[in-house]
N, CA, C and O of each residue as an XYZ file, in Angstrom:
276
protein
N      -2.198     10.789     14.846
C      -2.165      9.825     14.110
C      -2.638     10.295     12.503
O      -2.153      9.936     11.430
N      -3.568     11.066     12.733
C      -4.304     11.885     11.266
C      -3.190     11.869      9.993
O      -3.142     11.322      8.891
N      -2.245     12.859     10.841
C      -1.085     13.493     10.131
C      -0.253     12.168      9.512
O       0.087     12.252      8.332
N       0.139     10.769     10.370
C       0.929     10.208     10.182
C       0.058      9.143      9.167
O       0.890      8.510      8.517
N      -1.180      8.772      8.847
C      -1.849      8.273      7.939
C      -2.091      9.117      6.600
O      -2.552      8.486      5.648
N      -1.837     10.430      6.437
C      -1.987     11.448      5.447
C      -0.535     11.177      4.919
O      -0.403     11.102      3.697
N       0.229     11.069      5.474
C       1.722     11.203      5.146
C       2.237     10.014      4.573
O       3.191     10.010      3.795
N       1.411      8.659      5.072
C       1.910      7.510      4.895
C       1.292      7.283      3.134
O       1.922      7.016      2.111
N      -0.041      7.502      3.341
C      -0.935      7.208      2.363
C      -0.255      8.181      1.256
O       0.266      7.472      0.395
N      -0.080      9.563      0.983
C       0.736     10.084      0.132
C       1.918      9.528     -0.234
O       1.989      9.315     -1.444
N       2.786      9.248      0.349
C       3.916      8.580      0.168
C       3.724      7.563     -0.821
O       4.087      7.513     -1.996
N       3.090      6.776     -0.121
C       3.167      5.163     -0.578
C       2.268      5.521     -2.096
O       2.434      4.628     -2.927
N       1.563      6.414     -2.465
C       0.682      6.745     -3.843
C       1.780      7.333     -4.728
O       1.625      7.250     -5.947
N       2.963      7.966     -4.195
C       4.114      8.602     -4.936
C       4.953      6.956     -5.062
O       5.459      6.741     -6.163
N       5.013      6.508     -4.633
C       6.187      5.265     -4.547
C       5.334      4.120     -5.344
O       5.919      3.140     -5.804
N       3.995      4.285     -5.477
C       3.441      3.324     -6.552
C       3.225      4.152     -7.677
O       3.354      3.438     -8.672
N       2.984      5.205     -7.969
C       2.956      5.832     -9.264
C       4.543      5.344     -9.847
O       4.673      4.507    -10.741
N       5.850      6.122     -9.075
C       7.019      5.624     -9.536
C       6.944      4.179     -9.834
O       7.467      3.735    -10.856
N       6.565      3.720     -9.324
C       6.843      2.143     -9.709
C       6.309      1.440    -10.761
O       6.776      0.448    -11.320
N       5.119      2.134    -11.020
C       4.111      1.741    -12.206
C       4.663      2.753    -13.324
O       4.061      2.737    -14.398
N       5.509      3.437    -13.211
C       6.260      4.255    -14.122
C       4.869      5.100    -15.085
O       4.507      4.981    -16.256
N       4.595      5.567    -14.456
C       3.238      6.755    -14.573
C       4.144      8.178    -14.838
O       5.021      8.709    -14.157
N       3.429      8.601    -16.341
C       4.411      9.858    -16.831
C       4.387     10.916    -15.972
O       5.229     11.771    -16.246
N       3.385     11.249    -14.585
C       3.078     12.042    -13.965
C       4.389     12.160    -12.952
O       4.886     13.238    -12.626
N       4.931     10.663    -12.447
C       5.610     10.583    -11.340
C       7.236     10.684    -11.800
O       7.821     10.253    -12.794
N       7.677     11.417    -10.675
C       9.164     12.152    -11.172
C      10.015     10.670    -11.296
O       9.703      9.593    -10.787
N      11.158     10.982    -12.124
C      12.108     10.033    -12.255
C      13.129      9.860    -11.002
O      13.706     10.805    -10.462
N      13.237      8.697    -10.687
C      14.344      8.139     -9.628
C      14.360      6.626    -10.114
O      13.837      6.082    -11.087
N      15.143      6.153     -9.089
C      15.679      4.592     -9.015
C      14.321      3.623     -8.640
O      14.296      2.418     -8.391
N      13.386      4.447     -8.687
C      12.263      3.840     -8.176
C      11.393      3.353     -9.282
O      10.710      2.347     -9.092
N      11.355      4.059    -10.563
C      10.975      4.104    -11.861
C      10.796      2.799    -12.379
O      11.824      2.197    -12.690
N       9.539      2.151    -12.560
C       9.566      0.775    -13.198
C       9.950      0.009    -12.395
O      10.264     -1.023    -12.987
N      10.158     -0.104    -11.024
C      10.802     -1.015    -10.053
C       9.352     -1.698     -9.785
O       8.510     -0.881     -9.413
N       9.004     -2.729     -9.877
C       7.886     -3.719     -9.318
C       8.075     -3.995     -8.330
O       7.193     -4.781     -7.984
N       9.281     -3.684     -6.978
C       9.031     -4.035     -5.634
C       8.360     -2.518     -5.149
O       7.698     -2.625     -4.116
N       8.418     -1.198     -5.694
C       8.055     -0.284     -5.240
C       6.850     -0.389     -5.611
O       6.166      0.277     -4.834
N       6.077     -0.990     -6.575
C       4.781     -1.378     -6.728
C       4.328     -1.625     -5.716
O       3.483     -0.897     -5.194
N       4.762     -2.694     -5.186
C       4.106     -3.524     -3.657
C       4.345     -2.406     -2.799
O       3.429     -1.622     -2.548
N       5.699     -2.234     -2.241
C       6.093     -1.176     -1.349
C       4.507     -0.009     -1.306
O       3.593      0.004     -0.481
N       4.695      0.745     -2.396
C       3.797      1.835     -2.429
C       2.454      1.839     -2.023
O       1.789      2.734     -1.500
N       2.021      0.129     -2.510
C       0.609     -0.231     -2.386
C       0.500     -0.562     -0.687
O      -0.175      0.183      0.023
N       0.977     -1.340     -0.312
C       1.200     -1.337      1.274
C       0.870     -0.208      1.770
O      -0.246      0.039      2.228
N       2.182      0.874      1.700
C       2.105      1.680      2.380
C       0.584      2.755      1.949
O       0.331      3.461      2.925
N      -0.146      2.941      1.086
C      -1.185      3.197      0.726
C      -2.210      2.987      1.630
O      -2.907      3.719      2.333
N      -2.112      1.662      1.410
C      -3.201      1.010      2.279
C      -3.534      1.048      3.404
O      -4.699      1.157      3.787
N      -2.003      0.914      4.485
C      -2.073      1.185      5.871
C      -2.123      2.698      6.180
O      -2.539      3.002      7.298
N      -1.688      3.861      5.189
C      -2.195      5.027      5.415
C      -3.330      5.155      5.637
O      -3.772      5.779      6.601
N      -4.116      4.484      4.632
C      -5.573      4.709      4.616
C      -6.401      4.143      5.691
O      -7.415      4.667      6.153
N      -5.847      2.960      6.068
C      -6.557      2.459      7.332
C      -6.446      3.063      8.594
O      -7.282      3.024      9.497
N      -4.869      3.874      8.594
C      -4.836      4.563     10.036
C      -5.673      5.741      9.994
O      -6.144      6.162     11.051
N      -5.975      6.472      8.620
C      -6.981      7.399      8.307
C      -8.302      7.032      8.710
O      -8.843      7.740      9.559
N      -8.738      6.330      8.381
C      -9.915      5.677      8.572
C     -10.451      5.305     10.202
O     -11.630      5.402     10.543
N      -9.484      4.922     10.992
C      -9.585      4.290     12.069
C      -9.416      6.052     13.067
O     -10.139      6.291     14.035
N      -8.604      6.814     12.675
C      -8.625      8.201     13.453
C      -9.831      8.944     13.012
O     -10.260      9.798     13.788
N     -10.388      8.768     11.987
C     -11.544      9.337     11.943
C     -12.960      9.032     12.724
O     -13.926      9.676     13.133
N     -12.420      7.399     12.681
C     -13.914      6.810     13.510
C     -13.883      6.770     14.769
O     -14.753      6.297     15.501
N     -12.570      7.419     15.174
C     -12.506      7.291     16.482
C     -12.772      8.684     17.042
O     -13.328      8.819     18.131
N     -12.314      9.889     16.184
C     -12.976     11.451     16.635
C     -14.412     11.553     16.329
O     -15.012     12.468     16.893
N     -15.106     10.746     15.501
C     -16.639     10.679     15.352
C     -17.045     10.154     16.407
O     -17.961     10.760     16.963
N     -16.671      9.204     16.897
C     -17.198      8.193     18.207
C     -17.249      9.316     19.303
O     -18.120      9.637     20.111
N     -15.696      9.906     18.963
C     -15.654     10.730     20.739
C     -16.556     11.881     20.831
O     -17.007     12.297     21.898
N     -16.825     12.422     19.588
C     -17.945     13.275     19.623
C     -19.379     12.964     19.794
O     -20.203     13.807     20.148
N     -19.656     11.717     19.531
C     -20.926     11.249     19.824
C     -20.920      9.780     20.531
O     -20.952      8.662     20.017
N     -20.871     10.153     21.786
C     -20.984      9.101     22.651
C     -21.842      8.053     22.577
O     -22.904      8.656     22.423
N     -22.202      6.516     22.582
C     -23.439      6.082     22.867
C     -24.384      6.353     23.840
O     -24.060      6.601     25.001
N     -25.563      6.323     23.441
C     -26.614      6.963     24.209
C     -26.912      5.928     25.712
O     -26.286      4.871     25.625
N     -27.636      6.043     26.867
C     -27.480      5.065     28.001
C     -29.063      4.640     27.718
O     -29.971      5.455     27.548
N     -29.184      3.393     27.707
C     -30.708      2.949     27.430
C     -31.452      2.868     28.932
O     -30.910      2.167     29.787
N     -32.248      3.328     29.141
C     -32.627      3.319     30.750
C     -33.846      2.571     30.558
O     -34.552      2.282     31.524
């Protein structure tokens, strides 16, 4: 899931940049299209959520809760 989160977040960032017509974004049919601003933002947020969830699960797996005796 980590790779999926990274790819989705990076793709979303590129789509968002193209939709916003930022100067460093590659020109394409998505350039300055408001639909790609929304699609990119959604993909970026979902990708980051997947990343956060995966990292938290990995940290939790390394440090199981202690047994209160």
